[in-house]
C-alpha positions in Angstrom: -0.1 0.0 0.0 1.3 3.6 -0.5 1.3 6.7 1.7 -2.0 8.0 3.1 -3.9 10.6 0.8 -5.1 13.7 2.3 -8.2 15.5 1.7 -7.1 19.3 -0.8 -9.6 21.6 -2.5 -8.6 23.4 -5.2 -9.4 27.2 -5.4 -11.3 29.0 -8.0 -7.9 29.8 -9.8 -6.5 26.6 -9.5 -3.9 26.8 -6.4 -4.4 23.1 -4.4 -5.2 24.2 -0.7 -4.8 21.5 2.7 -8.2 22.5 5.1 -7.2 22.2 8.2 -10.1 21.2 10.4 -10.8 21.9 13.4 -9.4 18.9 16.3 -9.6 20.7 19.5 -11.3 24.0 21.4 -9.4 24.9 24.6 -12.2 26.0 26.9 -9.7 27.3 29.8 -8.4 29.8 27.5 -11.2 31.1 25.5 -12.6 34.2 27.4 -16.1 34.4 25.5 -15.1 37.0 22.9 -17.3 35.4 19.8 -15.0 36.4 16.9 -14.8 32.6 16.3 -18.5 32.2 16.4 -19.3 35.0 14.3 -16.9 33.8 11.5 -17.4 30.1 11.3 -19.8 30.0 8.1 -21.1 26.2 9.5 -22.4 26.6 12.7 -19.8 24.1 14.3 -19.3 26.2 18.2 -21.7 27.7 20.7 -20.9 29.9 23.4 -21.5 28.4 27.0 -22.1 30.7 30.4 -19.4 29.4 32.9 -20.3 27.8 36.2 -19.7 30.7 38.8 -19.6 30.2 42.3 -20.7 33.0 44.3 -18.7 35.6 42.4 -20.3 39.4 42.1 -20.0 40.7 38.8 -21.4 44.3 39.2 -18.6 45.0 41.6 -16.8 47.5 38.6 -17.7 48.4 35.0 -14.4 47.1 33.6 -15.4 46.2 29.7 -11.7 45.3 29.5 -12.6 41.2 30.0 -14.1 40.7 27.3 -16.5 38.4 28.3 -14.8 36.0 30.6 -17.9 35.2 32.0 -18.6 32.4 29.0 -16.3 30.8 26.3 -16.5 28.7 22.9 -17.5 24.8 22.8 -17.3 22.4 19.8 -20.7 21.2 19.1 -20.9 20.4 15.8 -16.9 19.9 14.5 -18.1 17.2 12.2 -19.5 20.2 10.1 -16.1 22.3 10.0 -14.8 22.9 6.6 -11.4 23.3 7.4 -11.0 27.0 6.6 -9.7 27.9 9.3 -10.6 31.7 10.2 -11.6 30.8 13.6 -7.9 30.7 14.4 -7.2 34.1 12.4 -9.9 35.7 14.8 -9.1 34.6 18.4 -7.3 36.2 20.0 -6.1 33.5 22.9 -5.0 31.1 19.8 -7.4 28.3 21.6 -7.5 26.3 18.5 -6.2 23.0 17.4 -6.7 21.9 13.3 -5.2 19.2 11.4 -5.7 17.8 7.9 -7.3 14.2 7.4 -6.9 11.6 6.0 -9.2 10.8 2.6 -11.5 8.5 3.3 -11.1 4.8 1.5 
């Protein structure tokens, strides 16, 4: 048997590219800013509220936390098309991507 083939695509201009599909999201690093959610064309992500035990967020009105009371989660990772838009907009580098083998 030969080497395993990977999934590739071709742009409209004829350039071959290799999609990098999301394989993991570090929910601990995620600040819940929602940037990835907004750019994902396939509804791969969902925003989830963090469980907060007796924490009062009304003490001050600082807007510099960028939403740390929520985080993103992978709800439909099999719908990922490998565009990596989520990684390009993520300020915390929360995503891991990988190429996939061509199904036999």
